[in-house]
Biopython code that builds the backbone (N, CA, C, O; Angstrom):
import numpy as np
from Bio.PDB.StructureBuilder import StructureBuilder

atoms = [
    (1, "MET", "N", (126.885, 171.544, 77.032)),
    (1, "MET", "CA", (126.161, 172.146, 75.929)),
    (1, "MET", "C", (126.175, 173.665, 76.028)),
    (1, "MET", "O", (126.068, 174.349, 75.011)),
    (2, "ALA", "N", (126.303, 174.191, 77.214)),
    (2, "ALA", "CA", (126.276, 175.644, 77.380)),
    (2, "ALA", "C", (127.453, 176.317, 76.683)),
    (2, "ALA", "O", (127.344, 177.471, 76.270)),
    (3, "VAL", "N", (128.574, 175.615, 76.547)),
    (3, "VAL", "CA", (129.738, 176.202, 75.886)),
    (3, "VAL", "C", (129.996, 175.561, 74.519)),
    (3, "VAL", "O", (130.970, 175.904, 73.850)),
    (4, "GLY", "N", (129.151, 174.657, 74.114)),
    (4, "GLY", "CA", (129.329, 173.968, 72.833)),
    (4, "GLY", "C", (128.846, 174.799, 71.656)),
    (4, "GLY", "O", (128.131, 175.788, 71.814)),
    (5, "ASN", "N", (129.253, 174.370, 70.484)),
    (5, "ASN", "CA", (128.800, 175.028, 69.258)),
    (5, "ASN", "C", (127.287, 174.921, 69.095)),
    (5, "ASN", "O", (126.687, 175.705, 68.360)),
    (6, "CYS", "N", (126.676, 173.971, 69.764)),
    (6, "CYS", "CA", (125.242, 173.748, 69.633)),
    (6, "CYS", "C", (124.412, 174.692, 70.502)),
    (6, "CYS", "O", (123.188, 174.730, 70.375)),
    (7, "ALA", "N", (125.056, 175.443, 71.370)),
    (7, "ALA", "CA", (124.335, 176.276, 72.331)),
    (7, "ALA", "C", (123.370, 177.247, 71.665)),
    (7, "ALA", "O", (122.310, 177.543, 72.217)),
    (8, "GLU", "N", (123.718, 177.736, 70.507)),
    (8, "GLU", "CA", (122.880, 178.721, 69.821)),
    (8, "GLU", "C", (122.066, 178.107, 68.682)),
    (8, "GLU", "O", (121.430, 178.825, 67.911)),
    (9, "GLU", "N", (122.087, 176.798, 68.580)),
    (9, "GLU", "CA", (121.368, 176.109, 67.504)),
    (9, "GLU", "C", (120.094, 175.470, 68.049)),
    (9, "GLU", "O", (120.027, 175.124, 69.228)),
    (10, "PRO", "N", (119.084, 175.312, 67.195)),
    (10, "PRO", "CA", (117.871, 174.632, 67.662)),
    (10, "PRO", "C", (118.148, 173.142, 67.893)),
    (10, "PRO", "O", (118.805, 172.507, 67.069)),
    (11, "PRO", "N", (117.663, 172.584, 68.988)),
    (11, "PRO", "CA", (117.912, 171.166, 69.285)),
    (11, "PRO", "C", (117.474, 170.230, 68.161)),
    (11, "PRO", "O", (118.092, 169.186, 67.952)),
    (12, "THR", "N", (116.422, 170.587, 67.439)),
    (12, "THR", "CA", (115.931, 169.719, 66.363)),
    (12, "THR", "C", (116.979, 169.494, 65.280)),
    (12, "THR", "O", (116.925, 168.497, 64.560)),
    (13, "LEU", "N", (117.933, 170.417, 65.160)),
    (13, "LEU", "CA", (118.995, 170.277, 64.163)),
    (13, "LEU", "C", (119.827, 169.020, 64.422)),
    (13, "LEU", "O", (120.374, 168.431, 63.490)),
    (14, "PHE", "N", (119.918, 168.614, 65.682)),
    (14, "PHE", "CA", (120.756, 167.473, 66.056)),
    (14, "PHE", "C", (119.979, 166.160, 66.120)),
    (14, "PHE", "O", (120.506, 165.135, 66.551)),
    (15, "PHE", "N", (118.734, 166.204, 65.691)),
    (15, "PHE", "CA", (117.892, 165.011, 65.613)),
    (15, "PHE", "C", (117.267, 164.950, 64.226)),
    (15, "PHE", "O", (116.044, 164.966, 64.084)),
    (16, "PRO", "N", (118.124, 164.880, 63.198)),
    (16, "PRO", "CA", (117.637, 164.906, 61.817)),
    (16, "PRO", "C", (116.958, 163.607, 61.397)),
    (16, "PRO", "O", (117.134, 162.554, 62.010)),
    (17, "SER", "N", (116.181, 163.725, 60.336)),
    (17, "SER", "CA", (115.471, 162.541, 59.834)),
    (17, "SER", "C", (116.116, 161.973, 58.577)),
    (17, "SER", "O", (115.626, 160.995, 58.013)),
    (18, "ASP", "N", (117.216, 162.586, 58.135)),
    (18, "ASP", "CA", (117.877, 162.085, 56.925)),
    (18, "ASP", "C", (119.389, 162.255, 57.024)),
    (18, "ASP", "O", (119.902, 162.913, 57.929)),
    (19, "GLY", "N", (120.082, 161.647, 56.073)),
    (19, "GLY", "CA", (121.540, 161.694, 56.058)),
    (19, "GLY", "C", (122.109, 163.076, 55.865)),
    (19, "GLY", "O", (123.164, 163.395, 56.413)),
    (20, "VAL", "N", (121.428, 163.904, 55.094)),
    (20, "VAL", "CA", (121.897, 165.271, 54.866)),
    (20, "VAL", "C", (121.874, 166.037, 56.184)),
    (20, "VAL", "O", (122.815, 166.764, 56.502)),
    (21, "GLY", "N", (120.803, 165.873, 56.944)),
    (21, "GLY", "CA", (120.700, 166.526, 58.242)),
    (21, "GLY", "C", (121.776, 166.074, 59.206)),
    (21, "GLY", "O", (122.284, 166.875, 59.991)),
    (22, "VAL", "N", (122.128, 164.807, 59.156)),
    (22, "VAL", "CA", (123.195, 164.277, 60.008)),
    (22, "VAL", "C", (124.505, 164.971, 59.667)),
    (22, "VAL", "O", (125.249, 165.373, 60.562)),
    (23, "GLU", "N", (124.785, 165.109, 58.396)),
    (23, "GLU", "CA", (126.038, 165.759, 57.972)),
    (23, "GLU", "C", (126.081, 167.223, 58.394)),
    (23, "GLU", "O", (127.136, 167.722, 58.785)),
    (24, "VAL", "N", (124.950, 167.914, 58.319)),
    (24, "VAL", "CA", (124.885, 169.311, 58.754)),
    (24, "VAL", "C", (125.197, 169.402, 60.246)),
    (24, "VAL", "O", (125.994, 170.242, 60.663)),
    (25, "ALA", "N", (124.582, 168.556, 61.040)),
    (25, "ALA", "CA", (124.812, 168.560, 62.492)),
    (25, "ALA", "C", (126.264, 168.204, 62.807)),
    (25, "ALA", "O", (126.883, 168.842, 63.658)),
    (26, "LYS", "N", (126.809, 167.202, 62.137)),
    (26, "LYS", "CA", (128.189, 166.789, 62.386)),
    (26, "LYS", "C", (129.160, 167.911, 62.056)),
    (26, "LYS", "O", (130.188, 168.053, 62.719)),
    (27, "LYS", "N", (128.851, 168.706, 61.048)),
    (27, "LYS", "CA", (129.707, 169.834, 60.658)),
    (27, "LYS", "C", (129.774, 170.866, 61.788)),
    (27, "LYS", "O", (130.829, 171.452, 62.031)),
    (28, "ILE", "N", (128.661, 171.087, 62.471)),
    (28, "ILE", "CA", (128.628, 172.029, 63.593)),
    (28, "ILE", "C", (129.509, 171.515, 64.730)),
    (28, "ILE", "O", (130.162, 172.300, 65.418)),
    (29, "CYS", "N", (129.525, 170.217, 64.922)),
    (29, "CYS", "CA", (130.311, 169.600, 66.000)),
    (29, "CYS", "C", (131.810, 169.543, 65.693)),
    (29, "CYS", "O", (132.625, 169.369, 66.599)),
    (30, "GLU", "N", (132.161, 169.686, 64.451)),
    (30, "GLU", "CA", (133.528, 169.434, 63.998)),
    (30, "GLU", "C", (134.611, 170.072, 64.873)),
    (30, "GLU", "O", (135.555, 169.390, 65.273)),
    (31, "ASP", "N", (134.493, 171.344, 65.170)),
    (31, "ASP", "CA", (135.530, 172.035, 65.945)),
    (31, "ASP", "C", (135.016, 172.491, 67.314)),
    (31, "ASP", "O", (135.501, 173.472, 67.876)),
    (32, "CYS", "N", (134.056, 171.784, 67.824)),
    (32, "CYS", "CA", (133.419, 172.143, 69.098)),
    (32, "CYS", "C", (134.342, 171.818, 70.273)),
    (32, "CYS", "O", (134.934, 170.739, 70.314)),
    (33, "PRO", "N", (134.468, 172.749, 71.235)),
    (33, "PRO", "CA", (135.299, 172.472, 72.409)),
    (33, "PRO", "C", (134.700, 171.403, 73.324)),
    (33, "PRO", "O", (135.403, 170.847, 74.167)),
    (34, "SER", "N", (133.418, 171.116, 73.165)),
    (34, "SER", "CA", (132.747, 170.114, 74.002)),
    (34, "SER", "C", (132.545, 168.784, 73.288)),
    (34, "SER", "O", (131.814, 167.928, 73.786)),
    (35, "LYS", "N", (133.165, 168.594, 72.156)),
    (35, "LYS", "CA", (132.925, 167.410, 71.331)),
    (35, "LYS", "C", (133.184, 166.105, 72.083)),
    (35, "LYS", "O", (132.327, 165.221, 72.082)),
    (36, "GLU", "N", (134.327, 165.969, 72.713)),
    (36, "GLU", "CA", (134.663, 164.720, 73.408)),
    (36, "GLU", "C", (133.771, 164.465, 74.614)),
    (36, "GLU", "O", (133.251, 163.358, 74.753)),
    (37, "PRO", "N", (133.573, 165.449, 75.497)),
    (37, "PRO", "CA", (132.667, 165.189, 76.630)),
    (37, "PRO", "C", (131.242, 164.882, 76.170)),
    (37, "PRO", "O", (130.550, 164.076, 76.792)),
    (38, "CYS", "N", (130.809, 165.510, 75.102)),
    (38, "CYS", "CA", (129.465, 165.267, 74.564)),
    (38, "CYS", "C", (129.349, 163.826, 74.075)),
    (38, "CYS", "O", (128.370, 163.141, 74.370)),
    (39, "LEU", "N", (130.340, 163.376, 73.336)),
    (39, "LEU", "CA", (130.341, 162.000, 72.848)),
    (39, "LEU", "C", (130.361, 161.014, 74.005)),
    (39, "LEU", "O", (129.602, 160.044, 74.012)),
    (40, "GLU", "N", (131.220, 161.256, 74.976)),
    (40, "GLU", "CA", (131.312, 160.339, 76.114)),
    (40, "GLU", "C", (130.006, 160.304, 76.905)),
    (40, "GLU", "O", (129.621, 159.249, 77.410)),
    (41, "TYR", "N", (129.324, 161.435, 77.019)),
    (41, "TYR", "CA", (128.025, 161.475, 77.692)),
    (41, "TYR", "C", (127.028, 160.583, 76.949)),
    (41, "TYR", "O", (126.312, 159.793, 77.565)),
    (42, "ALA", "N", (126.989, 160.715, 75.636)),
    (42, "ALA", "CA", (126.056, 159.914, 74.830)),
    (42, "ALA", "C", (126.379, 158.433, 74.933)),
    (42, "ALA", "O", (125.471, 157.606, 75.007)),
    (43, "LEU", "N", (127.654, 158.089, 74.939)),
    (43, "LEU", "CA", (128.048, 156.681, 75.047)),
    (43, "LEU", "C", (127.724, 156.129, 76.435)),
    (43, "LEU", "O", (127.185, 155.029, 76.556)),
    (44, "ALA", "N", (128.047, 156.881, 77.467)),
    (44, "ALA", "CA", (127.819, 156.423, 78.838)),
    (44, "ALA", "C", (126.334, 156.245, 79.129)),
    (44, "ALA", "O", (125.944, 155.373, 79.907)),
    (45, "ASN", "N", (125.512, 157.075, 78.501)),
    (45, "ASN", "CA", (124.073, 157.031, 78.752)),
    (45, "ASN", "C", (123.304, 156.281, 77.673)),
    (45, "ASN", "O", (122.073, 156.275, 77.659)),
    (46, "ARG", "N", (124.047, 155.652, 76.772)),
    (46, "ARG", "CA", (123.448, 154.841, 75.702)),
    (46, "ARG", "C", (122.350, 155.598, 74.947)),
    (46, "ARG", "O", (121.266, 155.069, 74.702)),
    (47, "ILE", "N", (122.658, 156.853, 74.584)),
    (47, "ILE", "CA", (121.695, 157.666, 73.843)),
    (47, "ILE", "C", (121.664, 157.170, 72.407)),
    (47, "ILE", "O", (122.673, 157.191, 71.701)),
    (48, "ASP", "N", (120.498, 156.727, 71.995)),
    (48, "ASP", "CA", (120.352, 156.088, 70.691)),
    (48, "ASP", "C", (120.020, 157.036, 69.548)),
    (48, "ASP", "O", (120.221, 156.684, 68.385)),
    (49, "HIS", "N", (119.525, 158.209, 69.844)),
    (49, "HIS", "CA", (119.046, 159.088, 68.780)),
    (49, "HIS", "C", (119.841, 160.375, 68.717)),
    (49, "HIS", "O", (120.329, 160.874, 69.730)),
    (50, "GLY", "N", (119.962, 160.902, 67.511)),
    (50, "GLY", "CA", (120.577, 162.201, 67.319)),
    (50, "GLY", "C", (122.069, 162.152, 67.104)),
    (50, "GLY", "O", (122.702, 161.098, 67.165)),
    (51, "VAL", "N", (122.616, 163.343, 66.849)),
    (51, "VAL", "CA", (124.048, 163.528, 66.661)),
    (51, "VAL", "C", (124.612, 164.060, 67.973)),
    (51, "VAL", "O", (124.178, 165.098, 68.473)),
    (52, "TRP", "N", (125.570, 163.349, 68.515)),
    (52, "TRP", "CA", (126.217, 163.723, 69.775)),
    (52, "TRP", "C", (127.725, 163.624, 69.585)),
    (52, "TRP", "O", (128.225, 162.611, 69.095)),
    (53, "GLY", "N", (128.441, 164.655, 69.966)),
    (53, "GLY", "CA", (129.897, 164.627, 69.847)),
    (53, "GLY", "C", (130.360, 164.387, 68.425)),
    (53, "GLY", "O", (131.414, 163.794, 68.198)),
    (54, "GLY", "N", (129.572, 164.848, 67.470)),
    (54, "GLY", "CA", (129.940, 164.702, 66.064)),
    (54, "GLY", "C", (129.746, 163.308, 65.510)),
    (54, "GLY", "O", (130.290, 162.987, 64.453)),
    (55, "THR", "N", (128.978, 162.466, 66.200)),
    (55, "THR", "CA", (128.757, 161.106, 65.723)),
    (55, "THR", "C", (127.271, 160.803, 65.555)),
    (55, "THR", "O", (126.419, 161.336, 66.266)),
    (56, "SER", "N", (126.996, 159.945, 64.606)),
    (56, "SER", "CA", (125.626, 159.489, 64.369)),
    (56, "SER", "C", (125.322, 158.306, 65.276)),
    (56, "SER", "O", (126.201, 157.792, 65.968)),
    (57, "GLU", "N", (124.072, 157.886, 65.260)),
    (57, "GLU", "CA", (123.681, 156.709, 66.049)),
    (57, "GLU", "C", (124.512, 155.497, 65.648)),
    (57, "GLU", "O", (124.994, 154.761, 66.508)),
    (58, "ARG", "N", (124.678, 155.291, 64.366)),
    (58, "ARG", "CA", (125.420, 154.134, 63.855)),
    (58, "ARG", "C", (126.881, 154.187, 64.311)),
    (58, "ARG", "O", (127.446, 153.171, 64.716)),
    (59, "GLN", "N", (127.482, 155.363, 64.243)),
    (59, "GLN", "CA", (128.869, 155.494, 64.661)),
    (59, "GLN", "C", (129.039, 155.192, 66.148)),
    (59, "GLN", "O", (130.011, 154.550, 66.549)),
    (60, "ARG", "N", (128.089, 155.657, 66.963)),
    (60, "ARG", "CA", (128.179, 155.375, 68.396)),
    (60, "ARG", "C", (128.013, 153.891, 68.685)),
    (60, "ARG", "O", (128.684, 153.362, 69.571)),
    (61, "ARG", "N", (127.137, 153.209, 67.962)),
    (61, "ARG", "CA", (127.003, 151.760, 68.143)),
    (61, "ARG", "C", (128.318, 151.060, 67.824)),
    (61, "ARG", "O", (128.717, 150.132, 68.527)),
    (62, "ARG", "N", (128.985, 151.500, 66.771)),
    (62, "ARG", "CA", (130.280, 150.901, 66.397)),
    (62, "ARG", "C", (131.337, 151.151, 67.460)),
    (62, "ARG", "O", (132.123, 150.261, 67.783)),
    (63, "ILE", "N", (131.355, 152.370, 68.005)),
    (63, "ILE", "CA", (132.319, 152.695, 69.061)),
    (63, "ILE", "C", (132.087, 151.811, 70.272)),
    (63, "ILE", "O", (133.036, 151.258, 70.828)),
    (64, "LEU", "N", (130.837, 151.672, 70.685)),
    (64, "LEU", "CA", (130.529, 150.826, 71.841)),
    (64, "LEU", "C", (130.909, 149.374, 71.587)),
    (64, "LEU", "O", (131.445, 148.706, 72.472)),
    (65, "LYS", "N", (130.635, 148.886, 70.388)),
    (65, "LYS", "CA", (130.985, 147.507, 70.048)),
    (65, "LYS", "C", (132.498, 147.313, 70.096)),
    (65, "LYS", "O", (132.983, 146.310, 70.618)),
    (66, "ALA", "N", (133.238, 148.273, 69.552)),
    (66, "ALA", "CA", (134.699, 148.183, 69.556)),
    (66, "ALA", "C", (135.239, 148.216, 70.981)),
    (66, "ALA", "O", (136.180, 147.493, 71.307)),
    (67, "ARG", "N", (134.654, 149.041, 71.817)),
    (67, "ARG", "CA", (135.103, 149.116, 73.211)),
    (67, "ARG", "C", (134.809, 147.821, 73.960)),
    (67, "ARG", "O", (135.630, 147.360, 74.753)),
    (68, "ARG", "N", (133.644, 147.236, 73.712)),
    (68, "ARG", "CA", (133.312, 145.958, 74.352)),
    (68, "ARG", "C", (134.294, 144.877, 73.909)),
    (68, "ARG", "O", (134.782, 144.096, 74.725)),
    (69, "SER", "N", (134.575, 144.841, 72.614)),
    (69, "SER", "CA", (135.507, 143.844, 72.082)),
    (69, "SER", "C", (136.898, 144.038, 72.670)),
    (69, "SER", "O", (137.569, 143.067, 73.022)),
    (70, "ALA", "N", (137.326, 145.282, 72.776)),
    (70, "ALA", "CA", (138.651, 145.568, 73.337)),
    (70, "ALA", "C", (138.710, 145.143, 74.802)),
    (70, "ALA", "O", (139.723, 144.615, 75.261)),
    (71, "ALA", "N", (137.635, 145.375, 75.521)),
    (71, "ALA", "CA", (137.589, 144.998, 76.947)),
    (71, "ALA", "C", (137.660, 143.485, 77.106)),
    (71, "ALA", "O", (138.177, 142.986, 78.106)),
    (72, "LEU", "N", (137.146, 142.761, 76.130)),
    (72, "LEU", "CA", (137.177, 141.303, 76.185)),
    (72, "LEU", "C", (138.425, 140.729, 75.526)),
    (72, "LEU", "O", (138.621, 139.513, 75.504)),
    (73, "GLY", "N", (139.266, 141.607, 74.991)),
    (73, "GLY", "CA", (140.494, 141.165, 74.339)),
    (73, "GLY", "C", (140.269, 140.547, 72.984)),
    (73, "GLY", "O", (141.081, 139.745, 72.522)),
    (74, "GLN", "N", (139.165, 140.912, 72.333)),
    (74, "GLN", "CA", (138.847, 140.376, 71.022)),
    (74, "GLN", "C", (139.019, 141.449, 69.956)),
    (74, "GLN", "O", (138.894, 142.637, 70.251)),
    (75, "PRO", "N", (139.304, 141.048, 68.729)),
    (75, "PRO", "CA", (139.316, 142.023, 67.641)),
    (75, "PRO", "C", (137.911, 142.605, 67.457)),
    (75, "PRO", "O", (136.920, 141.919, 67.706)),
    (76, "ALA", "N", (137.824, 143.856, 67.025)),
    (76, "ALA", "CA", (136.531, 144.542, 66.899)),
    (76, "ALA", "C", (135.571, 143.827, 65.966)),
    (76, "ALA", "O", (134.358, 143.923, 66.154)),
    (77, "GLY", "N", (136.068, 143.117, 64.973)),
    (77, "GLY", "CA", (135.209, 142.415, 64.019)),
    (77, "GLY", "C", (134.759, 141.052, 64.474)),
    (77, "GLY", "O", (134.019, 140.382, 63.754)),
    (78, "ALA", "N", (135.183, 140.613, 65.657)),
    (78, "ALA", "CA", (134.855, 139.252, 66.117)),
    (78, "ALA", "C", (133.449, 139.131, 66.638)),
    (78, "ALA", "O", (133.037, 138.049, 67.057)),
]
sb = StructureBuilder()
sb.init_structure("model")
sb.init_model(0)
sb.init_chain("A")
sb.init_seg("    ")
for serial, (resi, resn, name, xyz) in enumerate(atoms, 1):
    if name == "N":
        sb.init_residue(resn, " ", resi, " ")
    sb.init_atom(name, np.array(xyz, "f"), 0.0, 1.0, " ", f" {name:<3s}", serial, name[0])
structure = sb.get_structure()
Protein backbone atom coordinates (compact mmCIF):
# COMPACT_ATOMS: atom_id res chain seq x y z
CA MET A 1 0.00 0.00 0.00
CA ALA A 2 2.91 2.35 0.59
CA VAL A 3 3.67 2.43 -3.15
CA GLY A 4 0.10 1.93 -4.38
CA ASN A 5 -2.20 4.50 -5.89
CA CYS A 6 -4.18 4.30 -2.66
CA ALA A 7 -1.32 5.60 -0.51
CA GLU A 8 -2.55 9.18 -0.70
CA GLU A 9 -6.26 8.37 -0.60
CA PRO A 10 -8.48 8.08 2.47
CA PRO A 11 -9.06 4.41 3.40
CA THR A 12 -12.83 5.00 3.54
CA LEU A 13 -12.77 5.49 -0.24
CA PHE A 14 -12.04 1.77 -0.63
CA PHE A 15 -14.92 0.70 1.61
CA PRO A 16 -17.86 2.28 -0.21
CA SER A 17 -21.50 1.74 0.61
CA ASP A 18 -22.78 1.86 -2.97
CA GLY A 19 -21.96 0.80 -6.51
CA VAL A 20 -20.83 4.26 -7.55
CA GLY A 21 -18.26 4.27 -4.76
CA VAL A 22 -17.01 0.85 -5.85
CA GLU A 23 -16.45 2.14 -9.38
CA VAL A 24 -14.57 5.19 -8.09
CA ALA A 25 -12.26 3.00 -5.99
CA LYS A 26 -11.73 0.52 -8.85
CA LYS A 27 -10.74 3.41 -11.14
CA ILE A 28 -7.96 4.37 -8.71
CA CYS A 29 -6.69 0.77 -8.77
CA GLU A 30 -6.80 0.52 -12.55
CA ASP A 31 -3.13 1.33 -13.26
CA CYS A 32 -1.73 0.72 -9.79
CA PRO A 33 1.70 -0.95 -9.60
CA SER A 34 0.51 -2.88 -6.53
CA LYS A 35 -2.76 -4.13 -8.04
CA GLU A 36 -1.85 -7.82 -8.32
CA PRO A 37 -0.15 -8.19 -4.91
CA CYS A 38 -3.06 -6.30 -3.33
CA LEU A 39 -5.60 -8.63 -4.90
CA GLU A 40 -3.63 -11.72 -3.92
CA TYR A 41 -3.37 -10.44 -0.33
CA ALA A 42 -7.15 -9.98 -0.17
CA LEU A 43 -7.76 -13.44 -1.64
CA ALA A 44 -5.23 -15.19 0.60
CA ASN A 45 -6.66 -13.52 3.69
CA ARG A 46 -10.30 -13.92 2.64
CA ILE A 47 -10.99 -10.20 3.04
CA ASP A 48 -14.71 -9.82 2.52
CA HIS A 49 -15.14 -6.06 2.51
CA GLY A 50 -13.92 -3.23 0.34
CA VAL A 51 -12.15 -2.85 -2.97
CA TRP A 52 -8.81 -4.64 -3.13
CA GLY A 53 -6.63 -4.99 -6.21
CA GLY A 54 -9.34 -3.34 -8.29
CA THR A 55 -11.97 -5.93 -7.38
CA SER A 56 -15.20 -5.81 -5.42
CA GLU A 57 -16.28 -8.32 -2.80
CA ARG A 58 -18.42 -10.12 -5.38
CA GLN A 59 -15.59 -10.32 -7.89
CA ARG A 60 -13.23 -11.79 -5.29
CA ARG A 61 -15.81 -14.43 -4.34
CA ARG A 62 -16.05 -15.40 -8.02
CA ILE A 63 -12.27 -15.60 -8.35
CA LEU A 64 -12.00 -17.84 -5.29
CA LYS A 65 -14.82 -20.06 -6.55
CA ALA A 66 -13.16 -20.38 -9.96
CA ARG A 67 -9.83 -21.24 -8.36
CA ARG A 68 -11.43 -23.89 -6.15
CA SER A 69 -13.19 -25.40 -9.17
CA ALA A 70 -9.97 -25.39 -11.19
CA ALA A 71 -8.11 -27.08 -8.33
CA LEU A 72 -10.75 -29.80 -8.30
CA GLY A 73 -10.68 -30.13 -12.08
CA GLN A 74 -14.25 -28.92 -12.46
CA PRO A 75 -15.66 -26.22 -14.72
CA ALA A 76 -16.15 -22.92 -12.84
CA GLY A 77 -19.94 -23.14 -13.21
CA ALA A 78 -20.20 -26.62 -11.70
